[in-house]
N, C-alpha and C positions, 0 to 999 in steps of 0.2 A: 443476619442480613444477606441477601443474595446480591452479588455484584455483577451488574450488566452495563457498567459505565464504559468499559473498553476491554481490549484483549491484551493489555499489558499491565493490569493491576495486580496480578499475582507474580510469583517468582519465575522459576524455570521448570520445564517438564522434568519429572523425577529422574528419568534416564540421563538427562543432561547434567542435572545437579550431581548425580552419583558419579558421573565421569569426571566432573570438575574436582570433586573431593578426592577421587582415586588418584588423580594426577597432580594434586596440589603441591606435594613436596618434591616434585621433579624439578631439575634445572634444565633450562633450554635457552636457545638463542632468542633474542628479542625481535620486535618489529615485524613479526610474521615470517621469520626465517626458520622457524622450528618445524619439526616433522609433522606435527598435528595440522598445522596450517597448510603445509604442502599437500597433505592427504585431503584436506577439505577442498583445496583448490582443484585437485584431481577429480573429486566427486562432483563439484560444480560443473566442470567442463564435461564430464561424462553424462550427467543428467540433462544437460543442455545440448548435447551433441555438438559442442563447439570446442574442438581440441586446441585451437589456436587463440582462444579468447584470453584476454588478460583479466585476472581475478584478484581483487584485493578486498579485505574486510575492514569495515568501518564500524563505529559504535552505534550511531543512530540515524534515523531517516532524514531529518532536516540536514544534518551534517553531510550525509551522502548526496542528497540532492544538490546542495550548495556547492560541494566540491566537484561533482561530475559536471554540472551545468557550467560552472566557471571554467572548467578545463576544456570543455567542448567549444564554447563560444569565443569569438574574437571580440576585441574591445568595443566595437561599434554595434554589436549584435544583441538582440534580446531573444527570449524564449516564448514561443507560442504555447498557450495552455488554456484549458476551459476556465471560464470566469468563476467556476465553482471548485477549480483544482486546488490541491493542497498548497502548492507553492504560491498561489494567488490569494489564498484566504487565511491559512492557518500556520504560516511559517514566519510571521512577524517581520516580513520584508527581508528575509535572509538572502534571497536572490538579488534584490535591489541593492542590498548592502555590499554585494560583491561587484557592483558596478554594471549590472545587467538588468534591463527592464523586463517584466513579465507582460507579454502582449496577449490580452485576453480574447478568447473566442466564445461565442454563445454555447452553452452546454445543452445537451439533450439527455435528460435523466442522468446528468453527470458526465456524459460522453462528448467527445469531439468527433465531428464527421469530416470525411475527406473533402467534401465539397467546400466546406468553410475554410479549410486549410488552403485549398487551391485558390479560392476567391481572395483570401487575404494576401497571399504571396503575389499573385498576378496583379492585383490592384496596387500593391505597394510599388512594384517595379514599373507600373504604367504611369506612376506619378513622376513628373519631370524633376521634382524637388526631393526625390527619395534619398539622395546622398546627404540631405540635412536631417534625416530621420533615423530612428532605431530600426535596423534591418532584422527581419525574422531569420534567425540563425539556426534554430532547431525547434523540434516539437516535443513537448512534455505531455504524457498521459499517465494515468495510473490504472493498474489492473489488480483488483477492482477499482472502481472510481470512488470518489468521496461519498457517493450515495449508495455504494455497495453493488452497483450494476457492473456488468462485465462486457468487454468487447468480444465479439465472435472472431473466429479465425479470419473470416472474410473481411470484417471491419479492420482488423489489424493489417491485413494484406493491402487493403485499399489505402490506408493511411501511410503505410510503408512505401507504396508505389508513388504516391504524390510527393512524399518527402524526398525520395531518391531522384525523382524527375526534376525537382528543383534544387537538388544538392544540399538539402538540409537534413541532418541526422534526426532520427526518432529515438527518444529516450523514454523508458517505462519505469515508473515508480512501482515497485512490487512489494511495498510494506506488508500488504495482506495477500500476497500471491497465493499462499496455500489455500485460502478460502475461495479464491476465484477458480483455481484448478479443480476444486471438488464441487463446484456449484452445479445445480441441475441445468442442463443445456450447454455447459461448457464444452466446446468442440476443439479446444486448443491444448497444447502441451507446452512444457518448458522449451522444447525444441522449436516449436512454432514461435515462441517469444524470442528466442535467440536468433531465429531466421529472419524475423521481421524488424527487430529492433537493432539499432547500432550500439546501444548501451542500455543496461537495465540493472535493477538489483533485486535479489531474492531476500525478502524480509525475514528477519529472525526475531526481533524484539516483540512483534505482535503475533508471532507464530511459534512460541515455545522456548526461545532462548532468554537468558537474563538480559541480554542486550546483543546487538550486532546485526549488520546487514552485509550481504555479499554483493559487491559491485562487479558486474560483468561487462567488459567492453569487447564486443565481438569484432569491432574494427579498431584495433589498438592504435593505429596511426592517428585516430581522431583526438586522442588525449596523450600528448607527449609528456614524458617523464611523470607518469601517474604516481609512482611512489613519492617523488619529491613534491608533487602537487598536494597529495594527501598530507604530507608532513607540514607543508606551508599553511594548510588550513587548520593545523592543530588537531588533525584527525587520525594521526598515526599512534596507535596504542603500543606503548613500550612492551607491555606484557601481552604481545600479540597472540600467544598460544591460547589465551583464554577465549579468543574468537575462534581459533582453529579447532580446539577441542569441542566447542559447542556446535559448530557447523558440521564437523566430521560425524558427530553423533546425530544431529538433526537429520542429515541426509542419508543416514544408514537405516537399513531394516524397515523401510517404509514409514518412518516416523512422521516425516513432513506430510505425507499423504494422509495418514491416520489423524493427525492433528486437525487438518483442514476438514476432513470428512466428519469428524466428531462435532466440531463447532457448527458446521453448516446444518447438520441433521437436527441439532437442538434449536437452532435459529428458526428452522422451518416449523418446529412444533409451536414456537411462539407465534409465528405468522398465522398458522392454522387456528390457534386458540383465539387470536384477535379477530380473524375472519368470522368464526362462529359467534363471537360476541357482537358482530356487526361493524367492525372497524377494518377497513381496507388499508393496505399499505400505501404510503404517500408515493413511493417509487417502487417499481418492480424489482427489488433487490433479491437475487437468489443466493446471497452470501451470508456471512455471519453478522452483518449489520442490518437491522430492521427499523424502519421509520414509520411512525403513525401519528396522525393528528387525533388527540383524545380530549374529551372534556376535562377541564382542570380538576374537577372533583374526583374523576377517575384517577388522574395522575397523582393527586394527593393521597388517595387510598393505596395505590400501588407503591408509593414511596415509603409506606410504613413497613413494607417487607423487602423492598429491593432498591438498590442504588442504581440510577440511570440518569442520563443527561437530557436536558432540553436541547433541541436543535434550533437555535435561535432564541429570541426573547419570549418570555411567557406572555400568552395572549390574554385578552379580557375574559373570555369564557373557555376557549380551547387553545391548545398548544401542540407543537410538533415535538416529539421525543424520539430518542434513539435507544435501542436495546442491542447490546453486543455480546455475543457468546465467544468462548475460547476453549482451549484444551482443558482449562481448569474448571469450566462449567460442568456441573454434574446433572445426572438424570433427576436426582432428588430436588436440585435447585429449580429445574424447569417444571417439575410436577407441582411444587409449591407455588411457583409464580403463576402457573396456569389456573390453579385454584383461586389465587388472588384476583386474576383477571375476571373470572366468572363472577366472583363475589362483588367486585367493584362495579362491574357493569350492571349487575342486578339491582344495585341500590343507587345508580346514577339517575339524576333527574333530566339531564340535557343531552343532546346529540350535537355533533359538529356538522 
């Protein structure tokens, strides 16, 4: 079976696993005060060009989003996000559970545009009753988006400008950042992310580690007592060196870049094979997530050789599905899957 359900269904990149085993019997300080974590923090600041940033490692994406957003917002504030955004759709109300509302904006292929942020904030404060309402206290975006699309450097700068003009921080969910950075047309770097965002995280769980996300706060005064806040959210790992070892390895010797490049290249092979079979992508995703509307009979045939998810409910005759590649996807996997695409299409009766 070929696994294209997500980019965290396998374990860890072999180099990371090897390093974890090699350091397994060492004794070190807990809670991220060990030498490996200090080295990983140094590497994060270096690749981001943010020497004064506060860096702390958490275990998972939802945990990181909930902790960071709760730390940035005041009690009466909510967070602006695309109505398709991860915190609005796929985090089981984690943000609302912390006492903050997700204030949704229309998405454009998964992205938020600066004009909509400007309109929301100005309209909010133009309302004489705004003190009775949840105030927009920050902006959440993800790079790439829930649909695998990416923000250009210009779009990031436009969003950052409108946020800073209205004194609301911009936060970037980087669960799949490695794949955004290696996408065709990507004109930004981690330094651009650090320059435009007030806080963001570099994802590890979906990009080669067993678990872990690196939260980077480029304006540390925004989140007071970050260490204590993480502890309060039950997000402080006692064996913190497990995160330090993984990120120190991930961010060394070009691994983060090669992981993203490998997965994106194989995802493009899937997209091209689908195009040749007559199926265009639902959204123009240049990253490791690819979305297609396919006849149900084609989906059923493909499910015999590959595991992948529906993106929404199964339709009467056609459905939208998602294919996701990762560091663990092999050339052989994709070659086999492409043969299955051609075979399934050849014997399909209907089109969407």
